[in-house]
N, C-alpha and C positions, 0 to 999 in steps of 0.2 A: 610455202606453208600459209596456210590460209589461218583465220580467226578462231574457228571451231578444234581444227586439228591440234594448235599450239594450245587452247583450253584444256585438251582430251590430255594431252601432257602433263599438262597443271596437274590435272586430276590423277593420271597415273600416278604421278610423285606423290599424292596425297592418300592413295591407296595400297603403295608399294609395301613389300613382305619388309617387317620391322615396325609399321606402324602401329599405333592399337585398334585404328579404324579396319585395318587389314585384318588384323588378328581375331575382331569380331566378327569380320566376312568368311572367315576359314571355320569360327563357331557353328554359322549358321548352316556354310555348307555341310559340315560333318553331322549338323543334328536333322539334315534333310528338312527341314521348315519351310524354307524359302522365305521371300522378304521382297517389299517394295520401298524403298527409300529414295526420298525427294531432298533434295541439299536444296536449301535455301527457304528464307518463309517472305518472298516478298510477297505485295498485293495479287501478283497475278497466279500465286500460287494459294495462298490464304482462300480468296474466294473461291478456288475447287474443294476445299476441304468441308467435308461434312461430319459434325462430331468429333471424336475421339478424346486423348486425355493431354490434358496441359504439363507437359515434364518439366520442362527445364533443368536439366541434370546433365553433369560430363559425360562424354561417349567412354565408356569402357567396352572391352570385350564382351565381359559377362551381360552388363545391361543391352548390348544391342542383342546378344544371342536370345535374353530373356523377353525381349519386347517382339522380336520377330516372330515367338509364340502365336501372338497374337494375327488376326486375320488383314489387321487395317493396315495400311500403309506407316513410317517413320518418317519426320520430318524432323532434318538436323539444319543447325547454321551451316555457312557459307567455309566457315575453316574445317568444316569435321569434326567437332572437339564436344559440341553440346546437342543433345535432343531435345527438341522443342514442344513435339506433337507424338503423341503415340496411337497407335489403331485408329488411324484415322481413313474415314471412307474417301475417297479422292473420285471427283465425276469431272472427268474431262470432256472435251467436246465432239461428239459421238461423229460428225460430219467429218473430222480430220482422219487421212486415209492412213491406213495400218495393214504393214505385210506380216505382222505378229498371229499367231491363232491363238496361242494362251492368254487368257483373260489378265494375268498380271504382266507380261513383256508387253500385249497391246496398249492396255492402262498407261505403262510405262513411257510409251513410243509417244502416245497423243500429248502425254502431259508434255513431256521433252519439246514436243513442235508448237504448242501451244503456250506455253512458258516460255523458253530458250533456257531452261535450267537444267541440270545434271541431274537426272532420273537414273538409279541403280534398281535392277531387278535379277533376285537369286531364283533360278528355278529350282524345285522342290524335287524333281525327277531326276533329271540331267545334271543336278551339280555344277550348274556354270553361271557365271556371274556375268550380266551385261551391261555396259552402258550406254545412256542416250542422253544426247546433249545436239538440241536442235534437230535438224537432218541427221546427224553422225550416230554411227551405229558402231561400237566396239565390244566386240565379246574378250572377256580377261582369259588368257590362256594360262594353263597349269602353270607353273614355276619349271619344271622339268622341260616341259617345250620351248619354252622361251629360252633358257639357258641350253639347250641345243643349237637353237637358231644362230644364238648369239656366238657361240663357238665358231661356229660353220662360217659366220661371218667374218669374225677377227682372222681366220685359216685364210678365206679371200682376200681380206684386206692385207694380209701378209704377205701376197704372191704380188698383189698391185704395187705394194710400197717398192720390193725389190725390180718392178720392173721401171717405175718412176725414178727410182734413184741411176737405174743405168740410162734412161732416158736423158736426166739432168745431166749424167756425169759427160754423156755424149754431146749435148747443147754444151757444156762450158768448153771442151775440146774446141769446137766448131767454133766458137766463140773467140777464142784465143786465136784462133787461125783465120778469123775474119772471114768466115764459110757457110753463116746460116742463112737458110732461106725460111721464106714463110711458112712452109711446110714442115720443117723442124721445130718451130716456135707452136704450131698448131697442135701437131704431134704431143708435144709435154704437156701443154694446157689439157689434154683431152684426157692423158693417162694423168694428171695431178686431181682432174674435177671428178676422174671414178674414183679415187682413194680418198677425197673428200664426202662424195656420194653415201659410198660404205661407212663411212666415220658417221654421218646424221643417221643411218639405219642403226649402228650399234649403240648409239646415244640412247635412242628409242627403246631397244631393248635395256638399256643400264635402269632409265629411268622406272620399267615397269618390274625389272629385277628388285630394285630398292638394295637391301642391306646384303643380297643373295649376287649384286653385281660388282663386287669391289674387286675381285681378280680379273672380271673382262674390262672394267675401266682400267686398271692399270695396265693391262696387255695394251688395252685401244690409246692409253697416253704416249706408251712408248712408240707407238707404230706412227702415230701422226705426227710428233715432234717438229716442229719449225715447217710442216707444208703448206700451211694456210701462209705463214710471212714469206716462206721460197715465192710462194705462186703470185703474192702481192708485189713480189721485187721484180718477179719476170715480165707481167703485165704493164710495171713502170718501165721495162726496158724497152719494149716493144709497141706498147699502144702508139697508136698515130693519127690524132686530128688536128686539121687544119686550124677549124675554131678552138683556139684552146680554152675559152669561156666555157664551152658546152661539152668541153671533155670529159667523160664521166672517171669519177675518185675511182681508183683502182682496185679499194677495198671493197665497193659497191658493184663494180663490175664483176667482182670474183663471185660474191654472193648472188647476183644475177644467173652466172654462168652455173653455179651450184643449183641453182633452183630448175634449170632447164631439163627436159625429160632426158632420157638416155637416147634417142632417136635425134635430138638436136646438136646433143654433145657428139655424136658420131658423123655430124657436116661439118666437114673442115671450112666449107663457104662459109656458114653462119659464125663461126668461130673467128674467122678472119676478119670477116666483115664488123664483129664486135669490138676487135681492135683497132679500128680502122684503117686495116689493111687493104680493102677491096675482098670481095666475093666470089672474081672467077676462078674458074678453073686454073688458066693460065697463069694468074698471079700468084699461085704456091710454089713456084720454082724461082721468083726475083728473090734476089739478093736481100737482106738486111740485117742493120748495124746495131747490137746492142748498144744504151746507155751506160751501163754498167753497174748498175746499181745491187743486184744480185752477188755477182764476184767482188765486188769491192767490198761489201757486208761481211764476207766471209775472212776478212783480211781482222787480226785481231784487233782491239782497241781504236778502232777507226771510228769516230761517231758519226753519224747519220749528217749531220749538219754540216759537216765536212766532204763527205759524200756530194751532196748536193752541191758545195761549193766546186768541186772538182768536175762534176759533169756539165756546170754551167759553164767552165772555163774552156774544158777541151770538147763536148757536146757527145763522144760517143767512147766507148771502151778500148778501142783500136790507138786512140789517139793518145790516150793516157798509159797504154801499156808500152807506147814507142816514148814517151815523153822522158827526158829526162831530167836527174834529181835536182837541177836545177830549177826548171820549168815547172815541176811539181811544185816548188819551193814557193814559187810566184803565187799560188793558190792562197786565199785567205784562209787562216787555221791551220796550214801545213805543217811549215817549218824545215829547217834542215835535217832535223832528227826522225820524224815523223816521215819526210818525202822517200828517204832511205828504206825507213820500213816498210813503205807504202812498195815500193820497187821490190824488194826483197819478199816480202809477201806475195806479190803477184807471181814470182818467178818461180816461189815454191808450190804454189796452186796450180800453176802452168804443168810442173813435173809432174804433181800428183795426178791430175784429171788426165793426161796424157798416157800415164802408168796404167788407171784406173781402167781407161776405154778398152786395152787391151788384154785384162784380165779376164 
């Protein structure tokens, strides 16, 4: 996500339903008066202002509506909670290219490009709110439309999460049997990344919905519980770099994968290469053993420092599974009681995943 997209998300959060500012915009839409609102009193903005009235008053829905009745632009502060200038005539550089046809929207686009500030144009006839920020243009859709899209995305996420859970169960069974191939790991990562991509899309809808998006957020939180942590542990299990100093952090690599395009995510060789496992087609069938981070993390009351010590001592999961209680006891931080707990936990976990795989 680039700088402008993140800034636009921040703006959508400020003007989301439930805020005083959004209530003011809705009043303007209903009255069909139209408006041109510039956010920020930077030197670049003030240089474009000709005339107008110095207001310096708190933003209220009624005040925005009344001030929009005048033809000029409204200048607000960056927090969108104070009106600085009203009925201002703004004269941007006419040589700046614009694809807009209406005077108000053409002015808004040019001011945004020239000052790099947020400009809001409300169409008088079409009742549409358009946001401009630099070269970014965003049309604020009707809440009912956004809510419908969000619900569809949640349904899609639910299906992808079910597929991911089954893939993780199959991978866990293969890990206990020490039969994992690079293709198995890449497939799980592909499905996990699709879940995370849909999560990002829904989060944008939630931001735009504001107070109307509470139920969508609750559904999202339930569907993506522990997915990111599971992915990080999966990457730590299988990432292989000869140069340990240049090995990417698992969390950073996960974020990088999430930012990839859908086409890049569908390429198994690209994901395999990112993990340091090679990118050739033939390498997909090669066997690979997990270190054990993901499965050991599922054992109750087993701290991560102890997991780190166990993996440093045994190097991979199969060695940990085959180790006796006495051998586990030798690891720093384990002890006799915890060693038996680890053995019992791994046995229960193996029985469960083998059972789940055939359901």
